[in-house]
C-alpha positions as semicolon CSV with decimal commas, in nm:
position;residue;x (nm);y (nm);z (nm)
1;M;2,698;-1,697;-4,301
2;A;2,337;-1,581;-4,251
3;K;2,293;-1,827;-3,965
4;K;2,598;-1,682;-3,782
5;S;2,467;-1,329;-3,839
6;N;2,125;-1,423;-3,695
7;Q;2,292;-1,576;-3,388
8;N;2,494;-1,259;-3,329
9;L;2,181;-1,048;-3,370
10;L;1,993;-1,267;-3,121
11;I;2,277;-1,248;-2,868
12;A;2,295;-0,869;-2,907
13;A;1,918;-0,841;-2,854
14;V;1,929;-1,055;-2,539
15;V;2,220;-0,851;-2,400
16;L;2,030;-0,528;-2,475
17;V;1,715;-0,652;-2,300
18;V;1,914;-0,759;-1,992
19;A;2,101;-0,425;-1,985
20;V;1,775;-0,228;-2,007
21;A;1,620;-0,439;-1,729
22;I;1,921;-0,379;-1,503
23;F;1,919;-0,006;-1,579
24;M;1,545;0,026;-1,511
25;N;1,581;-0,139;-1,168
26;S;1,904;0,030;-1,066
27;G;1,757;0,351;-0,927
28;I;1,960;0,567;-1,167
29;T;1,680;0,631;-1,416
30;G;1,613;0,985;-1,295
31;E;1,303;0,882;-1,104
32;V;1,257;0,964;-0,739
33;T;1,420;0,695;-0,526
34;K;1,167;0,487;-0,335
35;C;1,232;0,416;0,029
36;N;1,085;0,217;0,314
37;A;1,042;0,357;0,661
38;E;1,209;0,168;0,943
39;A;0,889;0,200;1,145
40;R;0,687;-0,113;1,222
41;V;0,310;-0,116;1,191
42;F;0,100;-0,382;1,365
43;V;-0,271;-0,447;1,316
44;S;-0,482;-0,673;1,535
45;P;-0,690;-0,874;1,475
46;L;-0,574;-0,964;1,126
47;E;-0,929;-1,045;1,009
48;V;-1,246;-0,857;1,103
49;P;-1,596;-0,806;0,963
50;A;-1,670;-0,460;0,822
51;G;-1,766;-0,213;1,095
52;Y;-1,556;-0,377;1,365
53;Y;-1,263;-0,225;1,554
54;I;-0,897;-0,296;1,488
55;T;-0,601;-0,203;1,705
56;I;-0,314;-0,025;1,530
57;G;0,033;-0,018;1,682
58;V;0,328;0,181;1,548
59;E;0,690;0,155;1,656
60;P;0,861;0,450;1,485
61;G;1,208;0,415;1,337
62;P;1,493;0,667;1,377
63;D;1,308;0,916;1,153
64;G;0,994;0,909;1,368
65;A;0,642;0,859;1,236
66;K;0,387;1,114;1,119
67;A;0,077;1,123;1,336
68;S;-0,165;1,071;1,047
69;A;-0,200;0,715;0,919
70;K;-0,386;0,628;0,599
71;V;-0,620;0,330;0,561
72;I;-0,595;0,200;0,204
73;N;-0,814;-0,062;0,035
74;S;-0,716;-0,323;-0,225
75;D;-0,791;-0,073;-0,506
76;D;-0,521;0,159;-0,361
77;S;-0,784;0,413;-0,258
78;V;-0,756;0,590;0,076
79;V;-1,073;0,501;0,266
80;G;-0,984;0,660;0,598
81;L;-0,738;0,859;0,805
82;T;-0,652;0,782;1,164
83;A;-0,404;0,898;1,426
84;P;-0,303;0,818;1,782
85;R;-0,485;1,039;2,027
86;H;-0,199;1,222;2,199
87;A;0,070;1,221;1,933
88;T;0,245;1,532;1,811
89;R;0,291;1,596;1,440
90;I;0,589;1,356;1,438
91;Y;0,636;1,108;1,719
92;W;0,921;0,878;1,822
93;D;0,763;0,667;2,096
94;K;0,545;0,360;2,043
95;Q;0,178;0,440;1,989
96;E;-0,131;0,219;1,996
97;W;-0,492;0,309;1,926
98;T;-0,821;0,162;1,804
99;Y;-0,993;0,237;1,476
100;K;-1,341;0,141;1,362
101;T;-1,349;-0,001;1,010
102;G;-1,620;0,118;0,775
103;G;-1,947;-0,071;0,796
104;D;-1,979;-0,062;0,417
105;W;-1,623;-0,172;0,332
106;N;-1,588;-0,456;0,084
107;T;-1,415;-0,779;0,176
108;G;-1,045;-0,786;0,094
109;V;-0,702;-0,689;0,216
110;Y;-0,653;-0,340;0,358
111;R;-0,336;-0,171;0,476
112;I;-0,241;0,096;0,722
113;R;0,024;0,331;0,583
114;V;0,246;0,529;0,820
115;D;0,505;0,772;0,683
116;D;0,817;0,896;0,856
117;K;0,944;1,256;0,844
118;N;1,112;1,181;0,508
119;D;0,784;1,050;0,359
120;C;0,911;0,691;0,355
121;S;0,628;0,446;0,424
122;A;0,572;0,144;0,647
123;Y;0,264;-0,077;0,626
124;G;0,049;-0,302;0,841
125;Y;-0,215;-0,527;0,687
126;F;-0,555;-0,664;0,784
127;K;-0,846;-0,827;0,607
128;I;-1,217;-0,748;0,599
129;V;-1,404;-1,079;0,588
């Protein structure tokens, strides 16, 4: 009888863990819903030494793109801000501009973050070698 009780307890625990996992990932936990912008962010070249220029291209989605783009390092710290030269606060046409990476940046993966008017983010990636 004890063995059957332990099996039922184990099954109940597994069901509870699965239910909690589903609930936590369902978006109905009361947290702010995360979103992804439909914009596309391109970075070229994909690998550069610190202090070199990269080209950033942004194709905004239907919700546009904010003119300010953040440069974020692998520690999730913002290490720079950049923007296309002639863009308004929110733009809807494709933009492309150059940006000089920091001469003292550590090697690693960096990303360019562009938000749309709803603060949804799109990313482009490059690497400092």
